[in-house]
N, C-alpha and C positions, 0 to 999 in steps of 0.2 A: 456331712458340714453344710452342705446346701440350705435344709431346712431351719438351720440355726441363725442364717444371715439376717433374715428378715425379721426375727424375734430379738435380736442383738439391736439392730436397729431402732425397733421400735421401744427395746428399752432405755437406748441413751437419749432419745428423743423424750419419754416418759420423764427419767433423771434430769435431762435439762430442763423441761417446763416446770417442774417440782422446784428446780433451785429458783429459776426466777421468779416463779408466784410468791416464795419466800423472801427471797432478797433483791428483788428486781427493784424498780424506780417507783414503782406501783404496788409492789409487794406488799406481805403481810407484816414483816419485820421494820418497814419504814413509815410507820405510822403517826410515829412521834415526830419524824423532821417534818410531815405534811402539816401535822396539826402547828408545831412551830411556826412553819409559814405563813399557814392561815390566819395565827393569832398578829403577825408583822404586817400583813397584807390588811387586816380588819383595822390596825392601829393606823396607818397610811390611810387609809379610807377616812377614818375618823378626823384625822387631821386635815385632809383635802376637804372634807364638806364642811368644818369649822371656817377653814380659809374661803370657801365659797360662799358662806354665808355672811360672812364679813364681808365680803366684797360686794353681795347682793345689795347689805344695808349702805355702801357709801356709795352706791350705783343710785340708788333709790334717794339719796341725801342730795345727790347730783342734778336731780331732774327737775324740770322748771315748776313744776307746779308744787314741789316741798323742798326747794333749794335751801340747803345750810349754808350761811355766808360764812362761816369758819370752816367747813370744809371746803368752799370752794376758793376761799382765800389761801389756803395751806396747799390746795392743790397748784393755783397759780403760781405762788412763791416757789414751789417745788419744781415746777417745769420751766417757768421761766427764770429763776435764778434770783427772785427779787427778794431785799429783806424790809424790814420797816426799821425806820430810823431807831425807834424804841427797843429793837430786839439786840440780843447779845450774840453776837456772834464769835464762835471759839473755832479756831484754824486748828487743824490737826495734821501735821505732815507725815508723809508715810515714808518709811526707810528706803532707800535706793536699792539695786538691784547689789550693787557692790556691799553696800553695808549689810546685807542679809548673808551673804555667802561667806563662809569661815575662811577666816585666813589661813594660809599655810607657811608652815616655818621651813 
């Protein structure tokens, strides 16, 4: 019986490693999930790069050598909360917590 114990342990180890190679997190059968995650991350990267390019353009227009008056005025109004007398201001009220909560009967 003794010579079979190391062989049985070795066989169980090989079986465990084989199952992990097929179904583990980085196994052969989980390639579709990895590809889907890669596509999601690539789309996130594209969105972030697009946002960065937009911010770089806005920063470039706020530099002193190429100052955009329209962008400067827009930022000043947003930061300081000022409005031009010719602007139309539409106030939108947000519902309070009591109005959002469903009523219980």
